[in-house]
Structure formats: C-alpha cells, structure tokens
N, C-alpha and C positions, 0 to 999 in steps of 0.2 A: 815857686808860684806865689803870687800875691794872696795873702790871707786877710779877709776882712776883719775889722775890729769886732770884738764881742759886742753884740747889741744890748741896748738897755733892757729889752724884754727878757733876755736870757736869765734863767733862774737856777743855773747850775745843772747838775746831772741827777738830781733826785727824782722821786716819783712825781708824775704830773697827773693831777686829779682829773683833768679833762680827758686824758687818755683812758683812765679807768672807766669813765662814763661811756666813751666811744666803744671801748671793748665790750662792755655789757650790752650796749645797743646792738653791736654786731652779733653777739651770741643770741640775743632775742630774735634778731632778724632770721638767723639760720633756723632757730626753733620754730618760728612762725611759718617759714617755708615748708619745713617737714610736717608740722602738725596740721596745717591748713591747706596744703597743696600736694605734698609728695607722698605721704604715707597711706596709700590706698590699701595695702595689705593689712595695715594696722586697724584702720577703720572698717574694713570690709566694704568700703564704698569709696568713690572718688571724693576726696576732701573738697575739691573746688566746687562740687555740687552741693556739699553740705554747708559751705561757707562762701556762697557766690559773691557777696558784697566785699569780702576781704581778699578773695583769691588774687585779683590783679595786683594788690599791694603786697600780700604775703609771698607771692611768687618772686618778687624782687628780693626777698630774703635770701635767695640763693647767692646773692652778691655780698652777703655779710662776710663770707670768707675773704673776698677781695679787700674789704676794709681791714680785716685781720692782717692780711699780708702787708698792706701799707704801714699799719701801726708797727708790725714786726720789723720792717726795715728801719723805722725810726728808733724803736726801743732797743733792738739788738745792737745797733751801732752805738747807741748811748751806753749800754751796759758793757760793751766790749772796749770802749775807749779807755786807754791807760792800763788795761789788764794784760797779763800774760796768758798764753794759750791754756795753761793748766787751770787757772782761775776761771777763765771763760768757759772751758769745757765743764768744769764742776758746776758752775752756775746754771748751765743749760740742762745738765743731767738732773740736778736737784729740782729744777723747775718743771721739767717735762714728765719724768717717769713716775713719781709716787701716785698722782691722780690717774695717770694712764693705766698703771698696773691694777689699781682698784676698779677702774671701769672695765678692764679686761676680765677681771674676776667676776664682776657683776654680769657681764655678757655671758660668760661660760656658765655661771650658776643659773642664770635665767633659763637657758635652754636645756641644761642638764637636769634641773630639779622641778621644772614646771612644764605645763603643757603648751607653752608659748610656741607659736609657729611663725608669726610675722617677722620678717627681716632676718630669719635664722641663716647664718652663714654656712651652717652644716660643716663645721670643721672638726677634724680629729684632735685628740689631745696634743699630738705633736705639732699640729698647725697652730694651736693656741699658744704653745710654747714659743714657736717662731714669732708669733705676733708680739710676745713679751719683749722681744728685742727692739721692736718698732721698725725693723728693717725687713718686714715680711715681703714687701713689694720687690726688694732686691732679689729675693729667692723665689719669686713667682707664687707666693702664698696669698690667698684671699684675705682681705682685711676682715677682722672679727666684727667690726662695726663700720658702717659706711662712712662715718665722719672721720675715720682714721686717715683717709686719703690725703688730707691737707698736712698731716704731720710728716709725711714723707717729703713734701715740698719744703716744710720748715727745716727738717733735718739736713737736706741738701744745702739750703741757705746757710745753716750753721757751719757746715763743712767749708763752704766757700769763705765765710767770715773768718773761720779759724786760720785759713791761709793768710788773709789780710792781717790778722792779729800776729801771726808769726813774722810777717814782713815788718810789721810796725805801723800802727794807725796814725796817720797825719792827715791834715786837711787835703793836701795835694794828692796823697796816695788814695784816699777815698774817692776823690774826683776821678782819678785815673781808673780805679777799679770799676766805678759806676759806668764810665764811658765804654770801657772794654766790654763789660757785661751787656750793655744795651746793644752794641754793635754785634756781639756774638749772638744775642737773642734774635736779632734781625736775620743774621746769616743762617741760624739754625732753622728759623721759620721757612726760609727759602730752600734750604738743603733737604729738610725732612728726614734726616737720619735719626733713628730711634736712640742710639747711644748718645749722640750729641744732644738730643732733646732732653735725655735724662739728666745730663750734667748741667746744661745751660738753662733749662726750664723756660723756653721762650714765651710761654703763656703766662707765667707768673713773675718772671724777672722784672717787667716794667713796674709792678707794684712794689717789690722789694727795693728796687733802685730809687723809685720816687720817694719812698719812706726814708731812705738813707740821705738823699739830697735834701729833703725837708729838715732832717736833723742837723745837717750842716748849716742850713739857713737859721735854724733855731739857735745853734751854738755860736755861730760866727757872724751872723747877719746876712743880708741879701747880697747876692753876687749873680752875675748873669749866667755862669755855667751851671750852678746847681738848679737855677730856675729852668734852664733849658732842659735839664734831665727830667724835671718834674713835668714839664709840658710834653716832652717826648714820651714819658711813661704814661701820661694820661691818654695820648693819642693811640699808643700801642695797646693800652688796656681796653679801649673801646672795642677794638677788633676782638680781643680775647674774650671779653665779657659777652659780646653779641654771639660769638660762636658757641660759648658754653650754654647760653640761654636757648639758642636755636637747636642745640643738641638735645636739650630737655624737651623742647616743644616737639621735635621730631619723634621722640620716644613716646611721649604722653598725649600729644595732640594739643592744639591751641586751646580747646575747650577746657582741658585739665591743667593747662599752664598758660593762663591768659595774660601774658606779659608782652607788651609792645616794644619795638626797637627804640622808640622815642623815650619810653620810661627807663629803659636800660641805660641809654646815654645820659639822661638826667641823673640817674642814681650814681653812676660812676663819677660824673662831674661833681655831684654833691660830696661824695667821699673825698675826692681830691681837694675840693674847696675847704671842707671841714679840717682836713689835716694841714692845709696851708695856713688856716687861721690859727691852729695850734702852734705851728712853727713860728709864725709872726708874733705870737703872744697876744693876739686879739681875742681868741677863745681861751679864757682863763677862768678856772674855778678854784675856789678856796679848798684846800685839802680838808677832808673830814673822814671820820670813821665810816660813815655810810658809803662814801665814794670808794674808799679803800676796800671795803667789804664787797662792793659791787665788782670792782676790778678783780679781786681775788676769787670771786665766785664764777667769773667768766669761763675760765678754762674747764673746771669741772662741769659747768652747765653745758658747754659744747660737747664734752665727752659722755655725759650721763643722760641727756634728754631723750635719746633714742630708747635706752633701756627703760626709762620711766614710762614712755609712751607704750611700748610693747607690753609692759606689766599692767598698766592701768586702763588703757582705752578699751581693749576688747571686752573685759568683764563689765565695764560701766556703760558702754555705748548702747546696749540693749535696754537699759533701765532709765537712763537720763538723757536730757536734751543734749545734742552735740556741743552746743556752746558751753554748757555747764561742764561737760566732760573735758573740753579743751582747757577751760579755766582751771579746773581742779588739777589736771595733769601738768599744766604750766607751773602752778604754784608748788606742786609737789616736786617738780624738777628743780626749781629755784631753791627750795628749802633743802633738799638733799645735797645740792651742789654747795650751798653755804656750809653745811655740816662737814662735807669733805674738805672744803677749804680750811675751816676753823680747826678741825680736830685731826686732820691728816696732813694736808699740805703745809700749813703754817708751822706746826711743830718741827717737821722735817727740815724745812727751809731755815728755821732758826738754828737748828742743830748744826747745819753744815755751812751757814753763811759766815764768811770771813768777818771778823770784828772790825769795826771802823768804817764799813761801807755797806749800806743797804742796797742790794741789787734790785733794780726795777724789774717788776714781773713782766715777762714777755707774753705774747698772745698765743692762742691756741691754733690757737688756732685755728687749723688745722686743716687726675681726678677720675675719679668718677664724680658725677654730680653727687653732693653730699647725701648719703643714704639712697641716692637714686637720682 
C-alpha cells in the first residue's frame, strides 16, 4: 500500500505539549460535569439548580471522556509503534496501575474510616480486591468509583492494540485494523449481541479509530483513507454521544441536565477539529514544565476528583457559598492530583521506563455515565 512521505510538521514520536493541554482540559470538563451537574448526593441538592448559569456548559463535560478516547487512539498508537508486546504491556501497566491503586485505597479508606455516604459503592473487602485488578467488570463486580468505567474501555483497547503489536505495526496494517474495527463496530451496533459489544465496543470504537487515523496523518502526512476513517469516526461518534447524553437526561431530567442536541454535536465536532489540528501540526505548543505537569496531573485528577468532592463538599456546603465550595474543592483536587503525579506516578515510571526512550503518557482516561 502506498505510504505518504513524512510531512514537514511531524516532530517525531516524543511528547506533544498540545496533547498535555487537551488532556487536562478533558479532565477539567469531566470534573465540571460531576461537580456542577451530576453529584446531587454529594451536594444534597441538584447541582444544576445551584449553578444554573454554568449547568448547560458543565453538562457537556460528560463528553470529556470522548476527548480522552480520541487522544488515547492517537497516543497509544504512537507509544506502541516500533515496540514489542512486552515493552508495550509494561508501559501500559506502569502508566495505569500506580495512580489507580492509590485512588482505590483512597475510596476504600474514605468509606471505611469516615462517615461519608455519597457515592458509596458499598463493596466488600473482596470486591475492592477484585477492583484492584481493574477487570472488575469482567467478573460482574461494581466499580469502586464511577469514573472507573472508562478504564475498562481503555483496557480492551490496549488488548486489541497488543494484537496489532504482535502482528507488527505498519502503516498499511494500521489502516486495515482501523477499517476492520469500524466495520465490526457498525455490525455490532446492528447485531446487539452483548459479548460482541464487549469485544468490539461499538460506542467507543469510533473515537479510538479516529485517534489512530489522526496519528497516521501526523506521522506520515495526509492521505484519503485515514481522513475517511476520521470522518466516519466523527459521524458514528455523533450517534454515540447523543445517546449517552440522552441516557443521562432520561435519568435526571432535562432541568438537571440542560444539554441540547445541537450543543452535543458542536462539542463532538470541536473535539475532532482540535485533534485534526494537532495531527496537521497547526495546533502546536512549545513544550514546558507547566504543560508537562498539567498532562501528568490529568490521570490522577480523573481518578481522585470524586473522592475529594465526597470528602470536602458535604462538610463545607452548609457553611460556605456553593461557588466557593466548588472552587475550593476543584483546587484541592488539582493539588492532590499533582502530588500523586509528582511523588507517586513519576518515580514509578522512571524506575520502570526503558532507557533511551521516554514513553508518552496515555490518557485516562477513563459506561455508566461517569459517576452517574
């Protein structure tokens, strides 16, 4: 298959500062959705009524996970290219599990040693241990935290990528892989078989495939077939995103999830457009310690922001204005997440990272509607 020449804008396979920023924006979007729209049990009131001006925008934060998935398709392919399956598996394990285990301990400790009730998964010690594998959904065990749902999607994507790594990653094989996955996703959507859906992930495949196709464009330059996959992924993603938002509205009511179809379509389009600009080299940021720190803080922020909300909001909400409570809780979540990144994740990654190649950090990621 014809392979385009490497474009001028390609900058190798190192860390892209613009993706660090987009990752952090995605995590803040999920946080805003939870804090300002979703966490009624945490606030003791409907957040959309406490923050009516922001609710229509914060509600769109539910789609922050969709941005994570597109970035993941891009970054995981970038990190897997040229690696063996052992190195790929080690990089994923080292990236995902340290912060995850810390967040799981935080969740278990919060409900075991405090009087916290909001978002309590009510798990036994054995069920928490199953959660430690990150494969709890495979065994029918409830997620210890609502945000863990996306990690199951990420893990299945990694397993599919491992197959591609074993076969050997080339431009043509990635194109074939993406095409087969998209067709399978369409078929699974029509078939409606639970087992097939678990493997193919028809609702999330379009995001991962689009991210992979965009990485091909970034690495090798524009070609019609990768762009076709991006457009197909965008079209299929509109259906998936609208259904996810409609599901939330059905549960909570439009008053408590005031998000319109038009705003969902615009948001998904902006997500794909931003990633296309990254792939083309139009959206470029100079690497800096700040952007690297933001990118590193993203995964812990995704994992820990629920715990911080449950710990801080209930005791503060009766004493302080809701806006001040939301601000304090957000800043505390970001600070805690940075500390986890700086003093737990980064040392572990340095210890296990192969010399001579710095592995780009993937996204969290990470249905149930996140936390609800």
